[in-house]
N, C-alpha and C positions, 0 to 999 in steps of 0.2 A: 765525132763523139761528143762534142760539146753541144751540138744541136739536140741530139737525143736527150741530153740531160735537160736542156731547156723545155723541150716538148714533154719530157716526163714530169718535169716540175710544174708546168703549166696545167697538164692534165690532172695532176694531183690536186692542185689548188682548185681547179675547176670542179672537181668532184666534191671537194669540201664546200664550195660555194652552193652547189646544186643541193647537196644534203642540207645545208643550212635553210635554203629556201623551202625545202620539203618540210623540215620541222616546223618552220614558222607557219606554213599553211596548215599543218596538222594542228597546231595549237589554236590558230584562228577558227578552224572548223570546230574544235572542241569547245572554245568560248561561246561560239554561235549557238551550239548545241545546249550548253548550260544555261544560256539566256532564255532559250526557247523553252527549256524544261521549267525554269522558274515562272515564266509568264503563263505556261500551261498550268503549273501547281496553283499559282494565284488565281487564275480563272475558275479552277475547279473549286477552290476554297470559297470563292464568292458565290459560286452556283450553290455549294453546300449550304452556306449561311443563309442564302435566299430561300432554299428549300426548307431549312428549319424554321425560318420566320413564317413561311406559308403554313407549315404544320401547325405552329403555335396559333396562327390565326384561325386555321380551321378547327383546332381544338376549342378555342373560345367560342367561336361561332361558325358552324358548318352550315352554309346556306343551302347545300343540296339536301342533306338529311334534316335541316332545321333543328340542329342540336346545340345546346349551350353547355360548354364544359363536358362535352361527352354524353349529355343526357338530353332526352326530349322533354318537352314541356310537361307531358303527363307524368314522366319519371320524377322530375322535380316537385311536382304537385304531391304525389304519394309520399315522398321523403319528407317534405315540409309537414304534411298532415300528421305523419308518424311522430315526428318529433314534437309537434304541438301537443298531441295526446299524451306523449311520454312525460314531458315536463309539466303539463297540466296535473298528471297523476302524481308526480314527485311533489309538487306544490301542494296538492290537497293532502298527501300523507303527512308533509311537514306541518301543515296547518292543524290537521287532526291531533297530531302529537303534542304540539304546543297547547292547543286548547285542553286536552286531557290533563297535561301537567298543570296548567294553570288552575284547573278545578280542584287540585289538591294542595294548592298553595294559597295561604291566606294573605291578603294585601295589608292586614292589620297587625299580625304577629308573626314574626320570623319562625320558620319551621325548626331550624337547628340553631338554638341558642347556647347549646353547651360548649360550642367551640368559640364563642365570642370572648376576646381578651378583655381583661379588667379595664376599667375606664382610664383614659389618657387625660392629660391636663393641658390647657391652653391659657395663653395670657393675652390681656389687652392693656395697653395698646399693642397691635400687632406689628412686629418688625421682622423682616424676612431673615435678619441675621441673629435675631434674639439678643440684641445688644442696645442697652440704652446709654448713649454717650451724648451728653449735653453740657452746655456751659450755663450757669444760672444768669449771669449777666447778659448773655446773648439770646433774646427771645427766638430768633430764628432757628435755634438749635433744638428747641423743645416745643415749639408751637404745634408741630405735626402730631406729637404725642397727645397733646391737649385736645385738638380737633377730632382725633380718633376716638378718644374716650367720650366725648360729647356725642358724637354720632351713635357710638355703640349703646349708649345709655338712654337713648330716646325711647326705646320700647319699655324702658323700666320706670318712666315718669310716674309719679304717684297718680295723677289723674287718669292715665291709661290703665293702670293697674287696678284702680277702683272701679273703673268702668267694665273691664273685661273679666277680671279674676276675682276669686272669692278669699275671704279670710279664713285660714285654716288653722287648726289646733297644731302648735309646735310640738316637737318631740316624739311624733309618731307617724307612721306611714299613712298616706292617704289612699286607701284602697277603694276602688270603684268597682262594683259589680255590675253585672248586665251583659248585654250582647257586645261582642267585640267590635262591632261597626257602630255602636252608640257613642255619640260624642262625649268626651270627658271633660270634666271641669278641671281648671288649674288654680293653684294657690298663687297668692299675690307675693311678688318679691318687688318691693318698692325701692326706688332709688335712694330714698331717704335712709334705707337700712344700712347704707355704706358709710354714713357718719360724714367724716372729714374727707372721705374719698368719693363723695357723691357728686362733687362738682357744684353743689347748690351753695355751699358757704364759701368755698374758694374755687372760683372758676377755673383756675390753673392746675387743680389737682395736686398742688404742692411743688409743681415743677419750678415755679418762680422763686422759690425759697430754698431749693435744694432737698425738699423732703417729698419726693415723688411717691405716687401711688401707682401700683400695678394690681390689676384685676385678674383673679384665677377663675377659670370656669371648667367644670368637669364634663367630659364628653357624655353625650346621651347615649344610654343603652336600653332598648325596650325591655320592660319587665324586671330591671335590675333593682335589687334592694341593697344599696351600699350600707356597710357598717353592721349588718345583720341585727338591727334593733338599736344600734348606737350610733349617734352622729359621728360623721367623718371630719377629723380635725386637719388643720393645716400647720405645718411647721416649716419655717424658712431659716436657713444658716448659710454661712459661706463655705462654698464647696472647694474653691481654689482661691487662695489669697490669705492675707492676715485676717484672722477671724476677729480681731479687735477693732478692725476698721468699721464693722457693722455693730454699732453700740446699742441701738434701739429700733424695735420694729413693732408696729401696732396693727391689729387686725379688726376688720369690720365685715359682718357684724361682730359684736364685741367678743363673743366666744371663739371667733375664727373657725367656724364649723359649717359644714353643709347640712342644714336641717333635714330630718327625715320627712317632713310634711311635703316636700317636693318630689317624693319618690313613692311608687314607681312611675316611670315614664311609659306612656302607652302608645307612642308613635305619632308621627306628624298628621296622619289622617283623621285621627280621632282627637288628640290632644292639641287642638288647633291653637289655642291661646297659651300654651305653655311657654314660660320663660325660664330659662336655666338659672339656678340660684348661683350667686357670686360670692367670693371671699376677697375682700380688698386687703391688700398688704401695703401698709403705710411705713416707709423708711424714714423715720423721724430723725434719726441721728446717724449720719454716714460721713465718714472721713473724706474729704474733698481730694480730688485729683489722685485717687487710688482706684485702679480698676480690679474688680473682683467678681468671681463667678458665684452667683447665688443660686442655691437649689432649694425649691419649695417642694415638700413632699405632702402626700395625703397619708393620714394615719387613721387606720380603722380595720376592722375585720373584713375579710374577703377583699382586700386591697392589696395589690402588689406594687412596690416601689423600688425594687432592687434588681430589675431586669437590666443587665449591663449593655445589651445590644439595642435597647430602645430607651432613650432619655425622656420620652413622653408618657409612658406607662406609669401612672401613679405619681409622677413627679414632673417637674419642668426645670430647666436650667437656662439662665440668661446671665449676660454680662451687665454690670452696673458700673458706671464711671461718670462721676459728677464733678464737673469743673467749677472753681470758685468764681 
């Protein structure tokens, strides 16, 4: 009876062992099958990639059909010829439109002058910050202003004005009739008109003594008649700061006005030697070491100086701070 138990036990174990070997064999076969599938898929992928590359090469250049990018040489020639004619036609139409438009526009007189804003005001010496900060005892702080003024006033030298321009009657507009392309004469504005701010008597324009000069220039507008028959005056005051810090201001020419004889302006093509009139502001008595914002305004008919969003139309603002 015990032997049968042993046999039965052995048989049972043997069956388990056999079953285990079969399972391992099946798993091994499955792994070999999966490896084969992966290799086959990779080979197929490589073949597919090679086929695509060959298709691209054939598309770029097909030696059998002798086609480039899917088109023959004759087809490409026809396409290029079409686009050449098409863009040539467009360029010709554009040139014709531009030529027709330019025939209606005068190079001497602007077509639409009713939308031109009133004249603005600029200052010399020019500073990007519109601030004059210098110390009288330190030459390096103000010499750049002096050099800028000398350079700017070279065109106003008396000898040049006598040679190129004519002496006109003050107090009235210098109207010049004739064809619009006829060269116009210009009135003299001599450097000596600026008196103590001319740089002729004081080469430092007052900067070495704490009495600086600032030049005002009205922007040019073709055909503009400022003042409607009356000279445009200049007025300067402290816009921000203690008003008593600016005690005395002088103007050159003496009246502190832009005389009518320099207007109207006829444009740079015909008014070749035109030199813009200037008004020099001489700050003769300013409290030292006090920064102040100075506003210089144009006063006259058809002049605007109260546009809040543009501080250069009819006026100019700058900071003045003179150190002792």
